[in-house]
C-alpha positions in Angstrom: -93.7 39.5 -228.8 -91.8 42.8 -228.5 -91.2 44.1 -225.0 -89.3 47.4 -224.6 -87.8 49.0 -221.5 -87.7 52.8 -221.2 -86.1 55.0 -218.6 -83.6 57.7 -217.9 -79.8 57.2 -217.9 -78.9 55.0 -214.9 -82.5 53.7 -214.3 -81.4 50.0 -214.8 -82.7 49.3 -218.4 -79.8 47.2 -219.6 -79.6 45.2 -216.4 -83.3 44.4 -216.4 -83.2 43.6 -220.1 -80.5 41.0 -219.4 -82.4 39.5 -216.4 -85.8 39.4 -218.2 -84.4 37.9 -221.5 -82.9 35.1 -219.4 -86.1 34.4 -217.4 -88.5 34.6 -220.4 -85.9 33.2 -222.9 -86.5 36.2 -225.1 -83.7 37.7 -227.2 -82.2 40.8 -225.6 -81.3 43.8 -227.8 -79.2 46.6 -226.3 -78.0 50.1 -227.0 -74.8 50.0 -229.0 -72.7 52.2 -226.6 -69.4 50.5 -227.2 -69.4 50.9 -230.9 -71.1 54.3 -230.9 -68.6 56.7 -232.6 -70.2 59.9 -231.2 -70.8 59.3 -227.5 -67.4 60.4 -226.2 -67.4 63.5 -228.4 -71.0 64.3 -227.5 -70.3 64.5 -223.8 -67.2 66.6 -224.4 -68.9 69.0 -226.8 -72.7 68.5 -226.8 -73.6 71.4 -229.1 -71.3 70.2 -231.9 -72.2 66.5 -231.8 -75.9 66.4 -230.7 -77.4 66.0 -234.2 -74.9 63.4 -235.2 -75.5 61.4 -232.0 -79.3 61.5 -232.3 -79.2 60.5 -236.0 -76.9 57.5 -235.1 -79.3 56.3 -232.4 -82.4 56.8 -234.6 -80.8 54.8 -237.4 -79.6 52.1 -235.0 -83.0 51.6 -233.4 -84.9 51.8 -236.7 -82.7 49.0 -238.0 -83.3 47.0 -234.8 -87.1 47.2 -235.2 -86.9 46.2 -238.9 -84.8 43.2 -237.9 -87.4 42.2 -235.2 -90.2 42.3 -237.7 -88.2 40.3 -240.2 -87.1 37.6 -237.8 -90.4 37.2 -235.9 -88.6 36.4 -232.6 -89.7 37.3 -229.0 -87.4 40.2 -228.0 -86.8 42.6 -225.2 -85.3 45.9 -226.2 -83.2 48.2 -224.1 -84.6 51.7 -224.9 -87.0 52.7 -227.6 -87.0 54.8 -230.8 -89.6 57.0 -229.1 -87.2 58.2 -226.3 -84.8 59.7 -228.8 -87.6 61.6 -230.5 -89.7 62.7 -227.5 -87.0 63.0 -224.8 -83.4 63.4 -225.9 -83.7 65.4 -229.1 -86.3 68.0 -227.8 -84.2 68.3 -224.6 -81.1 69.2 -226.6 -83.1 71.7 -228.6 -84.5 73.3 -225.5 -81.1 73.5 -223.9 -79.7 75.3 -227.0 -77.5 72.3 -227.8 -79.3 71.5 -231.1 -80.3 74.1 -233.7 -83.9 74.5 -234.8 -82.8 73.5 -238.3 -81.2 70.3 -237.1 -84.2 69.5 -234.9 -86.7 69.9 -237.7 -84.6 67.7 -239.9 -84.4 65.1 -237.2 -88.1 65.2 -236.5 -88.9 64.8 -240.2 -86.7 61.7 -240.4 -88.3 60.3 -237.3 -91.8 60.8 -238.5 -91.0 59.0 -241.7 -89.3 56.1 -239.9 -92.2 55.8 -237.4 -94.7 55.3 -240.2 -92.8 52.0 -241.0 -92.6 50.5 -237.5 -95.0 48.9 -235.0 -95.0 49.9 -231.4 -93.9 47.4 -228.7 -96.5 45.1 -227.4 -95.5 46.1 -223.9 -93.6 49.2 -222.8 -92.0 49.0 -219.3 -91.1 52.4 -217.9 -88.5 52.4 -215.1 -89.2 55.5 -213.0 -86.3 56.7 -210.9 -85.5 59.9 -209.0 -82.2 61.8 -209.5 -80.3 60.6 -206.4 -80.7 57.0 -207.5 -79.8 57.8 -211.1 -76.6 59.6 -210.0 -75.7 56.7 -207.7 -76.1 54.1 -210.5 -74.2 56.2 -213.0 -71.3 56.5 -210.6 -71.4 52.8 -209.8 -70.9 51.7 -213.4 -68.1 54.2 -214.0 -68.4 54.9 -217.7 -65.9 57.6 -218.6 -68.1 59.3 -221.1 -70.9 59.7 -218.5 -68.7 61.3 -215.8 -69.6 64.8 -217.1 -73.4 64.3 -217.0 -74.9 67.1 -214.9 -77.7 66.8 -212.4 -79.5 69.5 -214.3 -79.3 67.4 -217.5 -80.7 64.4 -215.7 -83.5 66.5 -214.2 -84.5 67.9 -217.5 -84.6 64.3 -219.0 -86.7 63.1 -216.0 -89.2 65.9 -216.5 -89.6 65.0 -220.2 -89.9 61.3 -219.4 -92.7 61.9 -217.0 -94.5 64.2 -219.5 -94.1 61.7 -222.3 -95.2 58.6 -220.3 -98.4 60.4 -219.3 -99.4 60.7 -222.9 -98.1 57.3 -224.2 -100.9 55.5 -226.0 -99.2 53.3 -228.5 -99.7 50.0 -226.6 -99.7 48.4 -223.2 -97.7 50.3 -220.5 -96.3 49.2 -217.2 -94.7 51.7 -214.9 -92.2 50.4 -212.3 -90.8 52.6 -209.5 -87.3 51.3 -209.1 -85.8 53.5 -206.4 -86.7 51.1 -203.6 -86.1 47.9 -205.6 -82.8 45.9 -206.0 -83.8 43.5 -208.7 -80.1 42.4 -209.1 -79.4 41.2 -205.6 -82.9 40.6 -204.3 -84.9 37.8 -206.0 -88.1 38.9 -204.4 -87.8 42.4 -206.0 -87.2 40.7 -209.4 -90.2 38.5 -208.8 -92.3 41.5 -208.0 -91.4 43.0 -211.4 -92.0 39.7 -213.3 -95.4 39.2 -211.6 -96.4 42.6 -212.9 -95.1 41.8 -216.4 -97.0 38.5 -216.5 -100.2 40.2 -215.6 -99.6 42.9 -218.2 -98.8 40.5 -221.1 -101.7 38.1 -220.3 -103.8 37.9 -223.4 -101.3 39.6 -225.7 
């Protein structure tokens, strides 16, 4: 089974992936932020490095999915290939940070890759408002995220909401996380896992 967790920067995807992989004894797969050679440069100079960064993420997630299919394991994935294509790349283009030429090239590569991959059995979308996202980003203190603007996060949130309303590739579970503390409060985590159990019943 393939469960994927989607959500804006700071929504809690990585933390929840770790907790769920432990509970369900699934293999967790995470964004490769430490080895990513473009992240620091991207946040310093978005227009110059946007295409490079998006291609890196696209390639990384495509390889992940191919590995999932080959190994046949139960996995939980931190962020999906769809978010790059439907949230981040179009947002960069709309902000004038990716050229039309680069965006069309990117979209063509994504469309080709998507034809080879299967959607997750369950997509969990972590919905969060800007104040909570900003608070979580500050708490984890990643240097390359210190320059992320509220405007950038707001644009991403708008795109997430538009995308999730049209998502039809498989089962979808939406969790509002602003009033949940699934790290410190076991009841909050139980609330989430109860919803997941209900969603995956029969899969």
